[in-house]
C-alpha positions as CSV (number, residue, x, y, z in Angstrom):
1,G,28.4,35.1,6.5
2,L,27.9,31.5,7.5
3,I,25.1,29.9,9.4
4,I,25.8,26.7,11.3
5,P,22.3,25.2,11.8
6,G,20.7,23.1,14.4
7,G,20.8,19.3,14.2
8,E,23.1,17.1,16.1
9,S,26.2,18.8,17.5
10,T,28.3,15.6,17.8
11,T,27.7,14.9,14.1
12,I,28.5,18.4,13.1
13,G,31.8,18.3,14.9
14,K,32.7,14.8,13.7
15,L,32.0,15.7,10.0
16,A,33.8,19.1,10.3
17,S,36.8,17.3,11.6
18,Q,36.6,14.3,9.2
19,F,36.4,16.6,6.1
20,G,39.1,19.0,7.3
21,L,36.8,22.0,7.9
22,L,37.9,23.0,11.4
23,G,40.9,24.9,10.2
24,P,39.1,26.8,7.3
25,L,36.2,27.6,9.7
26,H,38.7,29.1,12.2
27,Q,40.3,31.1,9.5
28,F,36.9,32.3,8.3
29,I,36.1,33.5,11.8
30,D,39.6,35.0,12.3
31,D,39.0,37.0,9.1
32,G,36.1,38.7,10.9
33,R,33.4,37.0,8.9
34,A,30.0,36.7,10.6
35,V,29.1,33.3,11.9
36,W,25.7,32.4,13.4
37,G,25.2,29.1,15.3
38,T,21.6,28.1,16.0
39,C,20.9,25.3,18.6
40,A,23.6,22.7,17.8
41,G,25.5,25.3,15.9
42,L,25.7,27.3,19.1
43,I,27.2,24.3,20.9
44,F,29.7,23.9,18.0
45,L,30.8,27.5,18.6
46,A,30.9,27.4,22.4
47,K,34.2,27.4,24.3
48,D,32.7,25.5,27.2
49,I,29.9,22.8,27.1
50,G,30.0,22.0,30.7
51,A,30.3,18.4,32.0
52,T,29.3,16.8,28.7
53,G,32.7,15.2,28.4
54,T,32.8,13.4,31.8
55,G,31.9,9.8,32.6
56,G,33.8,8.3,29.7
57,H,32.0,10.2,27.0
58,V,34.2,11.7,24.3
59,V,33.7,15.4,23.6
60,P,33.2,15.9,19.9
61,P,35.4,18.3,18.0
62,R,34.1,21.9,18.2
63,L,35.3,25.3,17.2
64,E,35.5,26.6,20.8
65,V,35.5,30.3,19.7
66,M,32.6,31.9,21.5
67,D,33.2,32.7,25.1
68,V,30.0,31.1,26.4
69,K,29.3,28.1,28.6
70,V,26.5,26.1,27.1
71,N,24.5,23.2,28.6
72,R,23.5,20.8,25.9
73,N,19.8,19.7,25.8
74,A,19.3,21.8,28.9
75,F,15.5,22.0,28.4
76,G,15.0,18.3,28.2
77,R,14.3,15.8,25.5
78,Q,12.4,16.3,22.2
79,V,9.0,16.0,24.0
80,A,10.0,18.9,26.2
81,S,10.3,21.3,23.3
82,F,8.5,24.5,23.8
83,E,7.8,28.0,22.5
84,A,8.4,31.3,24.3
85,D,8.2,35.0,23.7
86,L,11.5,36.8,24.1
87,N,12.4,40.4,24.7
88,L,15.3,41.4,22.5
89,T,18.0,43.9,23.5
90,F,18.9,44.9,19.9
91,V,15.6,46.0,18.4
92,D,12.1,47.2,19.3
93,D,9.9,46.2,22.2
94,V,7.9,43.6,20.2
95,P,8.5,40.1,21.7
96,F,10.2,37.5,19.4
97,H,8.3,34.2,19.4
98,A,11.0,31.6,19.7
99,I,10.8,27.8,19.1
100,F,13.1,25.6,21.3
101,I,13.7,22.0,20.2
102,R,15.9,19.9,22.5
103,A,17.7,23.3,23.0
104,P,20.9,24.2,24.8
105,K,21.0,27.1,27.2
106,I,23.7,29.6,27.7
107,E,24.7,29.3,31.4
108,A,27.4,32.0,31.4
109,V,29.0,34.5,29.1
110,G,32.5,35.9,29.2
111,D,33.7,39.5,28.9
112,G,32.9,40.9,25.5
113,V,29.8,38.8,25.0
114,E,26.6,40.7,24.7
115,V,23.3,39.1,25.8
116,L,20.7,39.6,23.1
117,A,17.7,37.7,24.5
118,T,16.6,35.9,27.7
119,L,13.6,33.9,28.9
120,D,11.4,35.4,31.6
121,D,13.5,33.6,34.3
122,G,16.7,35.3,33.0
123,T,18.0,32.2,31.2
124,I,20.2,33.5,28.3
125,V,19.1,32.2,24.9
126,A,20.9,34.5,22.5
127,A,24.3,36.2,22.5
128,R,26.8,38.0,20.4
129,Q,30.6,38.2,20.6
130,D,32.1,40.4,17.9
131,N,31.4,38.5,14.6
132,L,29.8,35.5,16.3
133,L,26.0,35.1,17.0
134,G,24.5,32.2,18.9
135,T,20.9,31.3,19.5
136,S,19.5,28.4,21.5
137,F,16.3,28.4,19.5
138,H,15.4,28.1,15.8
139,P,14.5,31.5,14.3
140,E,14.2,29.9,10.9
141,L,11.0,28.2,12.1
142,T,9.1,31.5,12.4
143,D,8.1,34.2,10.0
144,D,9.8,36.8,12.2
145,L,13.0,37.9,10.3
146,R,14.5,40.2,12.9
147,F,17.3,37.8,13.8
148,H,18.0,37.1,10.2
149,Q,18.2,40.9,9.5
150,Y,20.5,41.3,12.5
151,F,22.8,38.7,11.2
152,L,22.8,40.2,7.7
153,S,23.8,43.5,9.2
154,M,26.7,41.7,11.0
155,A,27.8,40.2,7.7
156,Q,27.5,43.5,5.9
157,Q,29.8,45.2,8.5
158,K,32.6,43.1,7.2
159,L,31.9,44.1,3.6
160,S,31.9,47.8,4.3
């Protein structure tokens, strides 16, 4: 499997394009390999990033493979970063403590996309579509490994 980390989605897209990685990444996904995008990685996977490209702004290259509509920086600037407990649909009833840093939110999901976690107000913050996993938050910043274990099980499905 492949994890596309958080960071800056515009930079991720520009570098992937510049170094000729968009085609190989599409092939990796088409081969059924597991791919997980966290934060900016989710934006890089999303088919729709809303109105980001309007007003003369150039939309950076993206994979556009996950049928979700994402709103970049939906929760505000860096100072508006926050933590929240999430209920997960794929595992036990113990809440997952998530850390959101200048995070996107998933505004809509297409057919075949499973919602894995929401905030208390119903905002979607984690989803899966076949071999693609997307999270608005940064699971790597906690000691809770349930999302990592979930992703590993996705990757192992391709191997079996």
